[in-house]
C-alpha positions in Angstrom: 8.0 15.5 -1.4 11.4 17.2 -1.8 12.4 18.7 -5.1 15.5 20.5 -6.3 15.4 23.8 -8.2 16.6 22.0 -11.2 13.4 19.8 -11.0 11.2 23.0 -11.3 12.8 24.2 -14.5 10.9 23.5 -17.7 7.7 22.6 -15.9 4.6 23.9 -17.6 2.7 26.6 -15.7 -1.1 26.6 -16.1 -3.6 29.1 -14.6 -6.4 27.2 -12.9 -8.9 30.1 -13.2 -9.2 29.8 -17.0 -6.9 26.9 -18.1 -4.5 29.3 -19.9 -0.9 27.9 -20.4 1.4 30.7 -19.3 4.7 29.1 -20.3 7.5 27.1 -18.8 9.6 28.0 -15.7 13.1 29.0 -16.5 14.2 30.7 -13.2 13.2 31.1 -9.6 13.6 33.9 -7.0 14.5 33.3 -3.4 15.1 35.3 -0.3 18.8 35.1 0.7 18.2 35.8 4.4 16.0 32.8 5.0 16.5 30.7 1.9 12.8 30.5 0.9 11.6 30.6 -2.6 9.6 33.8 -3.3 8.6 33.5 -6.9 8.9 31.5 -10.2 9.9 33.3 -13.4 8.6 32.6 -16.9 10.1 34.1 -20.0 8.1 36.9 -21.7 6.7 36.3 -25.2 9.0 37.0 -28.1 8.3 40.0 -30.3 8.4 39.6 -34.0 10.0 36.2 -34.1 12.5 37.2 -31.4 14.2 39.8 -33.6 13.0 42.7 -31.5 13.5 41.0 -28.2 10.9 39.8 -25.7 8.2 41.2 -23.5 8.9 41.5 -19.7 9.3 38.2 -17.8 6.3 36.9 -16.0 7.0 36.7 -12.2 4.5 34.6 -10.2 4.7 35.0 -6.4 5.1 31.8 -4.4 1.8 32.5 -2.6 -0.1 32.1 -5.9 1.2 28.5 -6.6 -1.5 25.9 -5.7 0.0 22.6 -6.8 3.4 21.4 -8.1 2.9 18.2 -10.1 5.2 15.9 -12.0 5.1 18.0 -15.2 2.8 21.0 -14.4 2.5 23.8 -11.9 -1.0 25.1 -11.2 -1.3 28.8 -10.3 -4.1 31.2 -9.4 -2.6 34.3 -10.8 -4.6 36.6 -13.1 -3.6 35.3 -16.5 -5.4 38.0 -18.6 -2.3 40.2 -19.2 -0.3 37.1 -20.4 -2.9 35.5 -22.7 -2.0 35.5 -26.4 -3.9 37.9 -28.5 -6.0 36.2 -31.2 -6.2 37.6 -34.7 -9.7 38.2 -36.1 -10.5 37.1 -39.6 -11.3 39.6 -42.4 -15.1 38.9 -42.1 -15.1 39.2 -38.3 -13.8 42.8 -38.5 -16.5 43.8 -41.0 -19.4 42.9 -38.7 
């Protein structure tokens, strides 16, 4: 199935190791000498409502892409550094 780069934009990226949603594709990287795609790029998380900027972009190598579906891209990358931190409640910190 042939797709254009424009078709990849805004597809949801999910890690198949733990089901974590990493974000949506907003750019791709490709090798200019042979024209092959080398990576997909997801925007980094915003810091303090976007007023302080964003974290670094998430670059996922093409070799870690398993499946490209209609709305979702499944990847095998280690999602741990990109997972959102959860806040603990007051009582959880006291235990």
